[in-house]
C-alpha positions as CSV (number, residue, x, y, z in Angstrom):
1,Q,7.7,8.4,-11.8
2,V,4.5,7.6,-9.9
3,Q,2.6,4.5,-11.0
4,L,-0.8,3.5,-9.7
5,V,-2.4,0.2,-10.5
6,E,-5.9,-0.7,-9.5
7,S,-7.4,-4.2,-9.1
8,G,-10.4,-5.9,-7.7
9,G,-13.2,-4.7,-9.8
10,G,-15.9,-6.9,-11.2
11,L,-19.6,-7.8,-11.4
12,V,-21.6,-8.1,-8.2
13,Q,-25.3,-8.2,-7.3
14,A,-26.9,-5.4,-5.4
15,G,-26.2,-5.8,-1.7
16,G,-22.9,-7.5,-2.3
17,S,-19.3,-6.5,-1.6
18,L,-16.1,-5.8,-3.4
19,R,-12.6,-4.8,-2.3
20,L,-10.5,-2.6,-4.6
21,S,-6.8,-2.3,-4.3
22,C,-4.4,0.3,-5.6
23,A,-0.7,-0.5,-5.6
24,A,1.5,2.6,-5.7
25,S,5.2,3.2,-6.6
26,G,7.4,6.2,-7.0
27,L,5.9,8.2,-4.1
28,T,8.7,10.1,-2.5
29,F,7.1,12.8,-0.4
30,S,7.0,12.1,3.3
31,R,3.4,13.2,3.6
32,Y,0.7,12.7,1.0
33,S,-2.9,11.7,0.5
34,M,-4.5,9.2,-1.7
35,A,-8.0,9.0,-2.9
36,W,-10.6,7.0,-4.8
37,F,-12.7,8.6,-7.5
38,R,-15.3,7.1,-9.8
39,Q,-16.9,7.9,-13.2
40,A,-20.1,6.4,-14.4
41,P,-21.1,6.4,-18.1
42,G,-22.1,9.9,-19.2
43,K,-21.2,11.5,-15.9
44,E,-18.3,13.5,-14.6
45,R,-15.6,11.9,-12.4
46,E,-16.6,12.2,-8.8
47,F,-14.9,12.0,-5.4
48,V,-15.5,8.8,-3.4
49,A,-13.0,8.8,-0.4
50,R,-9.6,10.1,0.7
51,I,-7.0,9.0,3.2
52,N,-4.1,11.0,4.7
53,W,-1.2,8.5,4.5
54,S,0.6,9.6,7.7
55,S,-2.3,10.3,10.0
56,G,-4.8,7.8,8.6
57,S,-7.6,10.4,8.7
58,T,-10.3,9.8,6.1
59,V,-13.0,11.7,4.3
60,Y,-16.0,10.2,2.4
61,A,-18.6,11.3,-0.1
62,D,-22.0,11.4,1.5
63,S,-23.2,8.8,-1.1
64,V,-20.8,6.1,0.2
65,K,-20.5,7.0,3.9
66,G,-21.3,4.0,6.1
67,R,-20.9,1.6,3.2
68,F,-17.4,2.1,1.9
69,T,-14.2,2.0,3.9
70,I,-10.8,3.4,2.7
71,S,-7.7,2.0,4.3
72,R,-3.9,1.7,3.7
73,G,-1.3,-1.0,3.9
74,Y,2.3,-0.5,4.8
75,A,4.2,-3.5,3.6
76,K,3.8,-2.0,0.2
77,I,2.2,1.3,-0.5
78,T,-1.3,-0.1,-1.2
79,M,-4.6,1.6,-0.7
80,Y,-7.9,-0.3,-0.4
81,L,-11.5,0.4,-0.8
82,Q,-13.9,-2.0,0.9
83,M,-17.3,-1.6,-0.7
84,N,-20.3,-3.1,1.1
85,S,-24.0,-2.9,0.5
86,L,-23.4,-2.1,-3.1
87,K,-26.1,-0.4,-5.2
88,P,-26.6,-0.2,-9.0
89,E,-25.8,3.5,-8.8
90,D,-22.3,2.5,-7.6
91,T,-21.6,1.2,-11.1
92,A,-18.6,3.0,-12.5
93,V,-14.9,2.9,-13.3
94,Y,-13.1,3.4,-10.1
95,Y,-9.8,5.4,-10.2
96,C,-6.9,5.6,-7.7
97,H,-5.5,9.1,-7.3
98,A,-2.3,10.3,-5.6
99,V,-3.4,13.8,-4.7
100,E,-0.2,15.8,-4.3
101,Y,1.3,14.1,-7.3
102,D,-1.9,14.6,-9.4
103,A,-1.4,11.0,-10.7
104,W,-4.1,8.6,-11.7
105,G,-4.4,4.9,-12.2
106,Q,-5.9,3.3,-15.3
107,G,-9.2,2.5,-13.5
108,T,-11.1,-0.7,-12.6
109,Q,-14.7,-1.4,-13.6
110,V,-17.3,-2.1,-10.9
111,T,-20.7,-3.2,-12.1
112,V,-23.6,-3.7,-9.7
113,S,-26.6,-5.6,-11.0
114,S,-30.1,-5.1,-9.6
């Protein structure tokens, strides 16, 4: 059973930084991708970034390109999202997603004050 647990959310001022983590377990495929999505109040969940676990290749939404960096750790299956130059419009619940497993974490709240 796949389990994804996010951490690292919080309250930050505009222009600040946060680093989100997603600890994964139960992933048994040899090749898979993981991604970050976010959902702001009253809006649909939207794609933020994706990483191919074996190749390390990444894809970003235009809205975060140049500010956010997705990365992976190997000691444990952990995915990160380094968020810099945060804006109030980045405020949302951020979710970790194991793409091929269609599994989701519980989400972590990020709030950016102006």
